[in-house]
N, C-alpha and C positions, 0 to 999 in steps of 0.2 A: 777226303771227307768221308763221315759214317756212312755205311749203306741202309737205308731202309728197307725193310722188310714188310710186305703186306700181306699176310698170311690168308689164304682161302678161307674162309669161315663156312662151314658147312651148314647146309639146309637143315630145318626141324626133320628128324627121322632117319638121319644119316647113321650109319653104324657107330656105337659108342667108341669102339676102338681106335676108328680114326678120328673123332672129335675130341677126345681127351688130350691127345699131345699139343693140339692147336689152343684149347682153352687154357692149357697150363702156360703155354708160350706167353700167351695174353696176360695172364693174370702176373706171372714175374715181372713181365714188361711194365704192367702198369704200376705195379708196387714199387718198383727201381724209379720210375717217372715221379710217383709221390714222394719218396723218400730223397729225391735229388732236389726237388723243390723245397722240402722243409729243413733238409740239412745238407747244404751245397758241398758236395766232397768227391773228389775223381772216384772214390773207391765205390761210388753209386751211380756211377755213368754207366749205363746199359752197356754191353759189348756190341762191335759191330754186327755180330750175327745175330744178335738178341734183339736190338732195336727195332722196335715195332711202333707203328703209328697208326691207330684204329680211330675213327670218329665216333661219335655218340649216336648218331644217325646210323652209320654202318651197323653197330651194335643191337640198336633196335629193329632196324630192318631184318637183320638175321634172323630175330627173336633171342639172341643171347640176353639182351636187357629186355625185360618186359614192361609194359605200360605202366605209367605212377599207380599206385594204391589209393584208396580212398582216402579224403582228407580227415584227420585225427580231431579229436574232439577239443573245444575251444578252452583253452587253459582259465584259471581264475583270473581275476583282475588283480594288477600289481597294487603295491601301496600307493596311498594318495599322493600327488605331488604336492608342491609347495604352491600356495595361492599367489596371484600377483600382489606386489606391495602395495601398501594404501595409497591412496591416489591423495595427498596432501602437500603442504609446502615443505615437509622434511624430506632429507635424502636418507635411502636406507640401502642396506648392504645384506646379503643372505647370512644368516647366522646359524649352524645346524638344519631346522627345517623351519625354521621362521624368518621373519624381517626385522632388522634391527635398525634404529635410527643412528645414523653416522653425524657426531655434533659437527656443525660449522666451523670454518677455520676462523680463530679469532684474529681480528686486525692487529698491528701494532699500537701499542701505547700511544697515546697523543704525545704530541712534538711540542710541549710547551715547558713553562718553568715549575710546574708541579712534579712530584715524584708519583709513580703508580705502581701499584702491585696486583697481581692478579686476583680477580673474585669471581667466582663461577665463571660465566662465560664472557666477561667482560675486564675492564680495568677500572680500577678504584684508588681515588687520591690518598696518598699515606701522608697524613700530617707531619711536619718538619719536627725533629727530634729535639730540638732546642727549645728554651722559652728567653724571648728577649728582657733586656733588662728592663727594671720597673721604672716608671716614670720618674723623672728627676724634677719633683716639686716638693711642696711642702707637707703633703701628705705621707701617711705610712701606709704602707702595702704589704699585702700578704697574698700566698701562692694560691690561687683558686683555677681548678683544672688547669688550662693550659696558658692561663692568663693571671693577671694580676688584679687584686681586689683592694680598693680604698679601705683601711680598716681603721682608721684615724677615727679615734672616739668623738673627736668635736671638743676644741679647747680655745679660749680666748681670755683677753686680760686689758684691761682698762686702767690707765691712772689718771686721775683729776686732782689738779693741784689746790685749787678753791672753788668748788661750786658755791654759787650765791645762798646765803644763810635764808633762813625764815622766823618770823615771828608767829606764824600760825600755829593755833592749838589742836588743828587736826593735821595728818600727815597730808604734805605736798611731796611730789616726786624732786629728787635731786638731778635727774638727767645725766646720769653716770654713763649710758648708752653703752653696755655689754651686751653683744649677741654670741650665741653659740647655738650651732646646728648638731640636732642628733643624729650622728650617722649610722653607728652600729652599737650604740650605747643608749638606753633607755633611762639612765640614771647620770647624776652629774653631782660632782662636789664643788660647792662655791663658797668661796671664801671671801672676806671683805676686811680691809684694816686701814686706820689713819688715825686723825687727831680730832677730838670732838671739843668744841668750846660753848659758853652762853655768857651773855654779855651781864648779867645780874648776879650779886651775892647771892648764893644758893638757887641759882635759877637753874632750873633744868631742861635737859634737852634729850629727847627721845628718839631711837633710831630703830628701822624695822627693815629688812630684806622684802621685796616683792619680785615676781616675775610673770610674764605673760606673753602673748604672741601679738604678731601685727606690728604697727609702727611703735616703736620705743617712745616712751614718754619725754618730754624736756624739762629742764629745771623749772620749778615752781608749780607743776601741771598739778591739777588735783589727783588723789589717791586713785590709783587703778593696778590692776592684776591682781595675782594671790600672794597671801604673806608667807614667809617662810620661817621657821623657827620661832625662837621668842624674841620679846622686844630688849634691847638696850636702852638703859637709861643712865645718863651723866647728870650729876649736880656740882655746878661750880661752886669753888670755897670760896672765892673772890669773883667780882665781875672779871668778865674778861678770861679767866684762867682756862688752861687747856689741858685734856688729858688723852692719853691713848685708848684706843677701842680696838677690837678684833671679833669677828664670828664667822663660823664655819657651819655650814648646813648640807645636807644631800638631798638633793631633788629627785623625786622619783615618778615613773609614769609618763615620761617624756615619750612623744611619738616620733618614729625614725622619719627622717627627712624634713622634719619641722623645725623650723628657726625659733627661737625663743629669747627675748629680752630681759635683762636682769638689772635691779635699780634699788635704790636706797630710798626709803620714806623718812621725812624728817618732820617732827613738829617738837612745840615746848610747852612747858607748864606756863612759865612765867620768862620773860626777858627776850632776847634773839637768840636763836641757836645755829651753829653752823658746823660743817665738817671741812677738814682739808687733809692734802697728803694722802687722798684716797686711793687704794688699789683694790680693783675688784676683778675675781680670776674665778672661771668656771673650766671643769675639766671632766669630759665625760667617763665614767666609770663602770666596768663589765664584771 
């Protein structure tokens, strides 16, 4: 075991030549102890003859270590610290010398039949990529956004073999009952054709196209609706003779979504007039 040496420390006023060796020994020993604490190494371990243990109390008692000096002046204040985080519903984390909001964790997307994509801090439904087939019916469809739109212009046709004739000298309706709904077109092409007759020699039969809304007129009904185009006139060469007729007009100013009826008005100057094998057709135009 190392030997502990406690040299006698001279009292104040002792001869300098006797004090210096003891103080030097203590200084070297203290330096070795400090070095060994900072850098542990056998090279700095005090020798057996030089190892000395001296207490702070002994040093102050003998006067080697004097009393503490006066307290120094107060230093300047340090830099301001970071204030507390805001007291609200957010979660904060330190960033530099400030507080920064930590975004909440986004939950998983809903577990359903939709397809979702991230949008801001939530999930948004992504519409399906494809468009289904157009409806399988008599209408004509066109693509509109992500669906189909009915683009049928509206069309219809009737064929009447032998509506009852008339001897009226003012127009009466034939009751052909053609109806067309204006869908995407406000104009309509209307055509009529057939056979016309009169019961008397040189008997005259007149025809006029009419249209309107509401309940379509029946055969023999009084004149109603709006006239279309010019009047057709047939004069029989002999009583009961038959001749062909045809007429085409363009109807304008129709209101979308409204259903219109179309008919032929018939009158005579003399005799009994009639039409037969009538085809009446309407087709929307754009």
